[in-house]
VMD Tcl script that builds the backbone (N, CA, C; Angstrom):
set m [mol new atoms 345]
animate dup $m
set s [atomselect $m all]
$s set {name element resname resid chain x y z} {
  {N N MET 1 A 0.679 -1.457 -0.122}
  {CA C MET 1 A 0.050 0.541 -0.509}
  {C C MET 1 A 0.962 1.395 0.416}
  {N N GLN 2 A 0.786 1.912 -0.967}
  {CA C GLN 2 A 2.359 3.044 -1.240}
  {C C GLN 2 A 1.083 4.444 0.575}
  {N N THR 3 A 1.894 5.643 0.592}
  {CA C THR 3 A 1.894 6.315 1.898}
  {C C THR 3 A 0.884 7.382 1.373}
  {N N VAL 4 A 0.924 7.888 2.036}
  {CA C VAL 4 A 0.432 9.715 1.666}
  {C C VAL 4 A 0.571 10.483 1.683}
  {N N GLU 5 A 1.314 10.456 1.909}
  {CA C GLU 5 A 3.487 11.453 0.436}
  {C C GLU 5 A 3.772 11.043 -0.721}
  {N N ALA 6 A 3.448 9.350 -0.358}
  {CA C ALA 6 A 3.919 8.658 -1.827}
  {C C ALA 6 A 2.630 9.501 -3.252}
  {N N LEU 7 A 1.405 9.224 -2.510}
  {CA C LEU 7 A 0.181 9.086 -3.546}
  {C C LEU 7 A -0.382 10.706 -3.980}
  {N N HIS 8 A 0.208 11.704 -2.877}
  {CA C HIS 8 A 0.831 12.767 -2.941}
  {C C HIS 8 A 1.148 13.187 -4.299}
  {N N HIS 9 A 3.029 13.317 -3.745}
  {CA C HIS 9 A 3.985 13.145 -4.201}
  {C C HIS 9 A 3.392 12.843 -6.135}
  {N N GLU 10 A 2.826 11.707 -6.066}
  {CA C GLU 10 A 2.514 11.190 -7.798}
  {C C GLU 10 A 1.794 12.870 -8.250}
  {N N ALA 11 A 0.345 12.623 -7.863}
  {CA C ALA 11 A -0.447 13.401 -7.888}
  {C C ALA 11 A -0.058 14.507 -8.781}
  {N N MET 12 A 0.734 14.843 -7.736}
  {CA C MET 12 A 1.995 16.978 -7.421}
  {C C MET 12 A 2.420 16.911 -9.376}
  {N N GLU 13 A 3.368 15.480 -9.262}
  {CA C GLU 13 A 3.688 14.933 -10.854}
  {C C GLU 13 A 2.788 15.093 -11.908}
  {N N LEU 14 A 2.656 14.623 -11.849}
  {CA C LEU 14 A 1.174 14.618 -12.754}
  {C C LEU 14 A 0.671 15.692 -13.356}
  {N N VAL 15 A 0.450 16.223 -11.752}
  {CA C VAL 15 A -0.112 18.407 -12.551}
  {C C VAL 15 A 0.671 18.619 -13.081}
  {N N ASP 16 A 1.862 18.726 -12.720}
  {CA C ASP 16 A 2.877 19.697 -13.993}
  {C C ASP 16 A 2.382 18.564 -15.175}
  {N N ARG 17 A 3.103 17.511 -15.518}
  {CA C ARG 17 A 2.820 16.490 -16.511}
  {C C ARG 17 A 2.068 17.665 -17.769}
  {N N ALA 18 A 0.704 18.146 -16.928}
  {CA C ALA 18 A -0.758 18.017 -17.218}
  {C C ALA 18 A -0.692 19.809 -17.676}
  {N N ILE 19 A -0.027 21.252 -16.945}
  {CA C ILE 19 A 0.708 21.679 -17.651}
  {C C ILE 19 A 1.310 21.666 -18.769}
  {N N LEU 20 A 2.770 21.397 -18.533}
  {CA C LEU 20 A 3.276 20.910 -19.700}
  {C C LEU 20 A 2.127 20.287 -21.215}
  {N N ALA 21 A 1.733 19.384 -20.487}
  {CA C ALA 21 A 1.025 19.253 -22.156}
  {C C ALA 21 A -0.247 20.461 -21.881}
  {N N ARG 22 A 0.331 20.823 -21.239}
  {CA C ARG 22 A -1.641 22.070 -22.176}
  {C C ARG 22 A -0.790 23.005 -21.875}
  {N N GLN 23 A 0.662 23.488 -22.024}
  {CA C GLN 23 A 1.160 24.112 -23.232}
  {C C GLN 23 A 1.073 23.882 -24.021}
  {N N ARG 24 A 1.713 22.750 -24.118}
  {CA C ARG 24 A 1.905 22.087 -26.170}
  {C C ARG 24 A 0.189 21.902 -26.452}
  {N N GLY 25 A -0.941 22.307 -25.954}
  {CA C GLY 25 A -1.327 22.672 -26.790}
  {C C GLY 25 A -2.454 20.700 -26.811}
  {N N ASP 26 A -1.731 20.152 -25.628}
  {CA C ASP 26 A -2.222 18.234 -26.177}
  {C C ASP 26 A -3.717 18.373 -25.427}
  {N N ILE 27 A -5.173 18.556 -25.327}
  {CA C ILE 27 A -6.311 19.048 -25.256}
  {C C ILE 27 A -6.296 16.638 -24.009}
  {N N ASP 28 A -6.531 15.809 -25.250}
  {CA C ASP 28 A -6.327 15.437 -24.413}
  {C C ASP 28 A -5.169 14.112 -23.065}
  {N N LEU 29 A -4.157 14.727 -23.801}
  {CA C LEU 29 A -3.350 13.885 -22.527}
  {C C LEU 29 A -3.610 15.306 -20.921}
  {N N VAL 30 A -3.840 16.573 -20.506}
  {CA C VAL 30 A -4.403 16.658 -20.554}
  {C C VAL 30 A -5.227 16.286 -19.753}
  {N N ARG 31 A -6.610 16.179 -20.254}
  {CA C ARG 31 A -6.883 14.895 -18.913}
  {C C ARG 31 A -6.713 14.304 -18.557}
  {N N THR 32 A -6.182 12.959 -19.226}
  {CA C THR 32 A -6.048 11.711 -18.938}
  {C C THR 32 A -4.937 12.213 -18.229}
  {N N LEU 33 A -3.299 12.871 -17.786}
  {CA C LEU 33 A -3.402 12.991 -16.764}
  {C C LEU 33 A -4.234 13.641 -15.619}
  {N N THR 34 A -4.496 14.611 -15.751}
  {CA C THR 34 A -5.732 15.161 -14.468}
  {C C THR 34 A -6.338 13.948 -13.420}
  {N N GLN 35 A -7.065 12.839 -14.365}
  {CA C GLN 35 A -7.883 12.440 -14.631}
  {C C GLN 35 A -6.557 11.439 -13.394}
  {N N ALA 36 A -5.551 11.018 -13.372}
  {CA C ALA 36 A -5.272 10.433 -12.790}
  {C C ALA 36 A -4.550 10.494 -11.894}
  {N N ALA 37 A -4.242 12.399 -12.151}
  {CA C ALA 37 A -3.393 12.425 -10.348}
  {C C ALA 37 A -5.242 12.947 -10.012}
  {N N PHE 38 A -6.197 12.859 -10.473}
  {CA C PHE 38 A -7.093 13.277 -9.236}
  {C C PHE 38 A -7.324 11.644 -7.663}
  {N N THR 39 A -7.028 10.370 -9.295}
  {CA C THR 39 A -6.949 9.582 -8.303}
  {C C THR 39 A -6.343 8.965 -7.878}
  {N N LYS 40 A -5.246 9.968 -7.843}
  {CA C LYS 40 A -3.838 9.943 -6.666}
  {C C LYS 40 A -4.091 10.503 -5.453}
  {N N GLU 41 A -4.912 11.920 -5.807}
  {CA C GLU 41 A -5.207 12.679 -4.946}
  {C C GLU 41 A -5.527 12.016 -3.709}
  {N N ARG 42 A -7.186 11.996 -4.671}
  {CA C ARG 42 A -8.464 10.637 -3.616}
  {C C ARG 42 A -8.109 10.044 -3.068}
  {N N ALA 43 A -7.252 8.911 -3.770}
  {CA C ALA 43 A -7.110 7.855 -2.835}
  {C C ALA 43 A -5.952 8.622 -0.930}
  {N N ALA 44 A -4.630 9.155 -1.547}
  {CA C ALA 44 A -4.519 10.483 -0.423}
  {C C ALA 44 A -6.181 10.997 0.861}
  {N N ALA 45 A -6.219 11.620 0.243}
  {CA C ALA 45 A -6.670 11.705 0.466}
  {C C ALA 45 A -8.371 10.948 1.891}
  {N N ASP 46 A -8.053 9.947 1.144}
  {CA C ASP 46 A -8.911 8.576 1.552}
  {C C ASP 46 A -8.400 8.050 2.876}
  {N N LEU 47 A -7.157 7.889 2.652}
  {CA C LEU 47 A -5.617 7.638 3.492}
  {C C LEU 47 A -6.193 8.229 4.958}
  {N N VAL 48 A -6.610 9.342 5.194}
  {CA C VAL 48 A -6.521 10.314 5.963}
  {C C VAL 48 A -7.711 11.338 6.819}
  {N N ALA 49 A -8.520 10.731 5.816}
  {CA C ALA 49 A -9.896 10.962 6.011}
  {C C ALA 49 A -10.641 10.448 7.430}
  {N N ASN 50 A -10.324 10.078 8.586}
  {CA C ASN 50 A -10.833 9.402 9.910}
  {C C ASN 50 A -9.667 10.122 10.725}
  {N N GLN 51 A -8.844 10.625 10.321}
  {CA C GLN 51 A -7.359 11.817 11.452}
  {C C GLN 51 A -7.537 12.522 11.544}
  {N N LEU 52 A -9.241 13.149 11.716}
  {CA C LEU 52 A -9.225 14.191 12.302}
  {C C LEU 52 A -8.667 15.260 13.452}
  {N N ASP 53 A -6.886 14.586 13.357}
  {CA C ASP 53 A -6.407 15.092 14.363}
  {C C ASP 53 A -4.836 15.806 13.999}
  {N N LEU 54 A -5.658 14.807 12.014}
  {CA C LEU 54 A -3.521 15.254 11.835}
  {C C LEU 54 A -3.774 16.901 10.467}
  {N N GLU 55 A -4.388 17.148 10.878}
  {CA C GLU 55 A -4.652 19.240 10.436}
  {C C GLU 55 A -3.828 19.674 10.398}
  {N N PRO 56 A -2.986 20.353 9.461}
  {CA C PRO 56 A -3.861 21.037 8.434}
  {C C PRO 56 A -4.330 20.054 7.517}
  {N N THR 57 A -3.022 18.633 7.351}
  {CA C THR 57 A -2.369 17.869 6.353}
  {C C THR 57 A -4.400 17.257 5.525}
  {N N ARG 58 A -5.026 16.950 5.929}
  {CA C ARG 58 A -5.374 16.834 5.840}
  {C C ARG 58 A -7.031 16.612 5.085}
  {N N SER 59 A -7.155 18.057 5.774}
  {CA C SER 59 A -7.958 19.078 5.152}
  {C C SER 59 A -7.569 19.287 3.424}
  {N N VAL 60 A -6.334 19.582 3.846}
  {CA C VAL 60 A -5.948 20.787 3.071}
  {C C VAL 60 A -5.318 19.138 1.047}
  {N N LEU 61 A -5.504 17.935 1.597}
  {CA C LEU 61 A -5.719 16.899 0.735}
  {C C LEU 61 A -6.720 16.846 -0.245}
  {N N HIS 62 A -8.199 17.046 1.144}
  {CA C HIS 62 A -9.007 16.925 0.243}
  {C C HIS 62 A -9.422 18.305 -0.539}
  {N N ARG 63 A -8.963 19.111 0.198}
  {CA C ARG 63 A -8.588 20.770 -0.909}
  {C C ARG 63 A -8.433 20.015 -2.636}
  {N N SER 64 A -7.315 19.529 -2.393}
  {CA C SER 64 A -6.770 19.741 -3.251}
  {C C SER 64 A -7.147 18.817 -4.488}
  {N N ALA 65 A -7.862 17.183 -3.817}
  {CA C ALA 65 A -8.530 16.536 -5.067}
  {C C ALA 65 A -10.051 16.704 -5.290}
  {N N ALA 66 A -10.303 17.948 -4.478}
  {CA C ALA 66 A -11.305 18.069 -5.026}
  {C C ALA 66 A -11.120 19.006 -5.929}
  {N N VAL 67 A -10.482 19.804 -6.396}
  {CA C VAL 67 A -9.997 20.794 -7.249}
  {C C VAL 67 A -10.121 20.088 -8.850}
  {N N LEU 68 A -9.124 18.499 -7.997}
  {CA C LEU 68 A -8.537 18.038 -8.985}
  {C C LEU 68 A -9.874 17.377 -9.696}
  {N N ALA 69 A -11.076 17.657 -8.970}
  {CA C ALA 69 A -12.191 16.404 -9.148}
  {C C ALA 69 A -12.751 17.106 -10.409}
  {N N ILE 70 A -12.650 19.014 -9.411}
  {CA C ILE 70 A -13.507 19.699 -10.184}
  {C C ILE 70 A -12.945 20.309 -11.915}
  {N N GLU 71 A -11.496 19.786 -12.134}
  {CA C GLU 71 A -11.068 19.935 -13.230}
  {C C GLU 71 A -11.071 18.763 -14.648}
  {N N CYS 72 A -11.965 17.361 -13.364}
  {CA C CYS 72 A -12.186 16.542 -13.892}
  {C C CYS 72 A -13.828 16.697 -14.109}
  {N N ALA 73 A -14.050 18.042 -13.980}
  {CA C ALA 73 A -16.381 17.377 -14.544}
  {C C ALA 73 A -16.818 16.125 -13.485}
  {N N GLU 74 A -16.520 16.778 -12.462}
  {CA C GLU 74 A -16.553 15.337 -11.891}
  {C C GLU 74 A -17.110 15.811 -10.248}
  {N N LEU 75 A -18.634 16.739 -10.944}
  {CA C LEU 75 A -18.503 18.052 -9.923}
  {C C LEU 75 A -19.167 17.359 -8.860}
  {N N ARG 76 A -19.748 16.211 -7.935}
  {CA C ARG 76 A -20.374 15.946 -7.072}
  {C C ARG 76 A -19.092 14.491 -6.579}
  {N N GLU 77 A -18.372 14.375 -7.174}
  {CA C GLU 77 A -16.741 13.816 -5.941}
  {C C GLU 77 A -16.185 14.262 -5.388}
  {N N ALA 78 A -16.620 16.392 -5.576}
  {CA C ALA 78 A -15.496 17.264 -5.617}
  {C C ALA 78 A -16.792 18.254 -4.373}
  {N N GLU 79 A -17.622 18.007 -4.434}
  {CA C GLU 79 A -19.068 18.267 -3.261}
  {C C GLU 79 A -18.304 16.557 -1.838}
  {N N ARG 80 A -18.428 16.137 -2.462}
  {CA C ARG 80 A -18.509 14.766 -1.526}
  {C C ARG 80 A -16.906 14.886 -0.644}
  {N N LEU 81 A -15.857 14.857 -1.341}
  {CA C LEU 81 A -14.709 15.315 -0.831}
  {C C LEU 81 A -14.882 17.076 0.204}
  {N N ILE 82 A -15.802 18.048 -0.670}
  {CA C ILE 82 A -15.652 18.666 0.409}
  {C C ILE 82 A -16.310 18.950 1.493}
  {N N GLY 83 A -17.165 18.400 1.244}
  {CA C GLY 83 A -18.546 18.186 2.793}
  {C C GLY 83 A -17.076 16.812 3.944}
  {N N ARG 84 A -16.383 16.042 3.407}
  {CA C ARG 84 A -15.756 15.230 4.019}
  {C C ARG 84 A -14.733 16.327 4.916}
  {N N ALA 85 A -14.546 17.420 3.968}
  {CA C ALA 85 A -13.315 17.771 5.034}
  {C C ALA 85 A -14.110 18.730 6.164}
  {N N LEU 86 A -15.045 19.675 5.749}
  {CA C LEU 86 A -15.290 20.233 6.762}
  {C C LEU 86 A -16.024 19.273 7.233}
  {N N ALA 87 A -15.807 18.193 7.644}
  {CA C ALA 87 A -17.109 17.941 8.520}
  {C C ALA 87 A -15.884 17.143 9.488}
  {N N GLY 88 A -14.519 17.732 9.526}
  {CA C GLY 88 A -13.331 17.820 10.449}
  {C C GLY 88 A -13.391 18.953 10.638}
  {N N ASN 89 A -12.559 19.130 11.698}
  {CA C ASN 89 A -11.007 20.857 11.819}
  {C C ASN 89 A -10.476 21.141 11.302}
  {N N PRO 90 A -10.661 21.400 10.146}
  {CA C PRO 90 A -9.763 22.788 9.294}
  {C C PRO 90 A -9.246 23.713 9.942}
  {N N PRO 91 A -8.828 24.209 9.338}
  {CA C PRO 91 A -7.622 25.687 9.348}
  {C C PRO 91 A -9.350 26.877 9.439}
  {N N ILE 92 A -9.428 28.535 9.966}
  {CA C ILE 92 A -10.432 29.002 9.359}
  {C C ILE 92 A -10.692 29.373 7.667}
  {N N ASP 93 A -8.893 29.592 7.384}
  {CA C ASP 93 A -9.070 29.411 5.912}
  {C C ASP 93 A -8.780 28.933 5.418}
  {N N ILE 94 A -8.012 27.062 5.715}
  {CA C ILE 94 A -9.063 26.242 4.779}
  {C C ILE 94 A -10.459 26.416 4.333}
  {N N ALA 95 A -11.430 26.261 5.721}
  {CA C ALA 95 A -11.812 25.827 5.166}
  {C C ALA 95 A -13.914 27.107 5.203}
  {N N ASN 96 A -12.104 27.606 4.750}
  {CA C ASN 96 A -13.131 29.389 3.498}
  {C C ASN 96 A -12.767 28.351 2.834}
  {N N GLU 97 A -11.943 28.357 2.255}
  {CA C GLU 97 A -11.149 28.426 0.938}
  {C C GLU 97 A -12.315 27.225 0.485}
  {N N LEU 98 A -12.554 26.236 0.984}
  {CA C LEU 98 A -13.150 24.745 0.428}
  {C C LEU 98 A -14.827 25.821 0.594}
  {N N ARG 99 A -15.216 25.950 1.019}
  {CA C ARG 99 A -16.801 27.151 1.582}
  {C C ARG 99 A -16.502 27.184 -0.329}
  {N N ASP 100 A -15.784 27.865 -0.728}
  {CA C ASP 100 A -16.158 29.826 -2.113}
  {C C ASP 100 A -15.649 28.460 -2.709}
  {N N LEU 101 A -14.780 27.497 -2.559}
  {CA C LEU 101 A -14.966 26.380 -4.120}
  {C C LEU 101 A -16.457 25.622 -4.455}
  {N N LEU 102 A -16.243 25.344 -3.397}
  {CA C LEU 102 A -18.454 24.521 -3.085}
  {C C LEU 102 A -19.148 25.888 -4.223}
  {N N ILE 103 A -19.134 27.500 -3.699}
  {CA C ILE 103 A -19.824 27.925 -4.314}
  {C C ILE 103 A -19.510 28.499 -5.095}
  {N N GLU 104 A -18.398 29.112 -5.653}
  {CA C GLU 104 A -18.556 29.856 -6.309}
  {C C GLU 104 A -17.815 27.955 -7.734}
  {N N GLU 105 A -17.201 27.554 -7.752}
  {CA C GLU 105 A -16.872 26.345 -8.950}
  {C C GLU 105 A -18.271 25.500 -8.802}
  {N N ILE 106 A -18.621 24.503 -7.886}
  {CA C ILE 106 A -19.229 23.885 -8.199}
  {C C ILE 106 A -20.840 24.031 -8.240}
  {N N TYR 107 A -21.255 25.056 -7.230}
  {CA C TYR 107 A -22.327 25.409 -7.456}
  {C C TYR 107 A -22.957 26.321 -8.921}
  {N N SER 108 A -22.089 27.279 -9.525}
  {CA C SER 108 A -21.861 28.407 -10.375}
  {C C SER 108 A -22.146 26.706 -11.459}
  {N N GLN 109 A -21.012 26.431 -11.853}
  {CA C GLN 109 A -21.012 25.383 -13.054}
  {C C GLN 109 A -22.767 24.013 -13.348}
  {N N ARG 110 A -23.389 24.023 -11.826}
  {CA C ARG 110 A -24.250 23.351 -11.830}
  {C C ARG 110 A -25.804 24.397 -12.434}
  {N N GLN 111 A -25.174 25.246 -12.109}
  {CA C GLN 111 A -26.102 26.449 -12.114}
  {C C GLN 111 A -26.127 26.310 -13.968}
  {N N ALA 112 A -25.020 26.420 -14.514}
  {CA C ALA 112 A -24.752 27.169 -15.819}
  {C C ALA 112 A -24.853 25.546 -16.894}
  {N N ILE 113 A -24.915 24.731 -15.977}
  {CA C ILE 113 A -25.232 23.324 -17.119}
  {C C ILE 113 A -27.380 22.854 -16.812}
  {N N GLY 114 A -27.344 23.513 -15.733}
  {CA C GLY 114 A -28.230 23.408 -15.090}
  {C C GLY 114 A -29.671 21.732 -14.815}
  {N N ALA 115 A -27.704 21.515 -14.261}
  {CA C ALA 115 A -28.167 20.396 -13.206}
  {C C ALA 115 A -28.469 20.406 -11.290}
}
mol reanalyze $m
mol bondsrecalc $m
mol representation Tube
mol addrep $m
């Protein structure tokens, strides 16, 4: 089983590669790499989900996974990750960022597509 640190590191490497692919205009590769990064970051967040004393690491991983979920158009999964992060004890600034993501990204995108 991979560690939280290893999963997060791999996810961030995939994000870096996705950024380079975006700069080259390779949208298919961007989608593939972003989805892979999301899978890894969500797995890292899952590993610490019940460790409420592991803040701010726990909420930061959930926020990161939620941002990647939004990038992958997995709005329900992003909402779930944000809810799980907020159900813990995130620092105030991170809690506010999570709420902003929920309102500004998820809810606005849902309104835009009529979901």
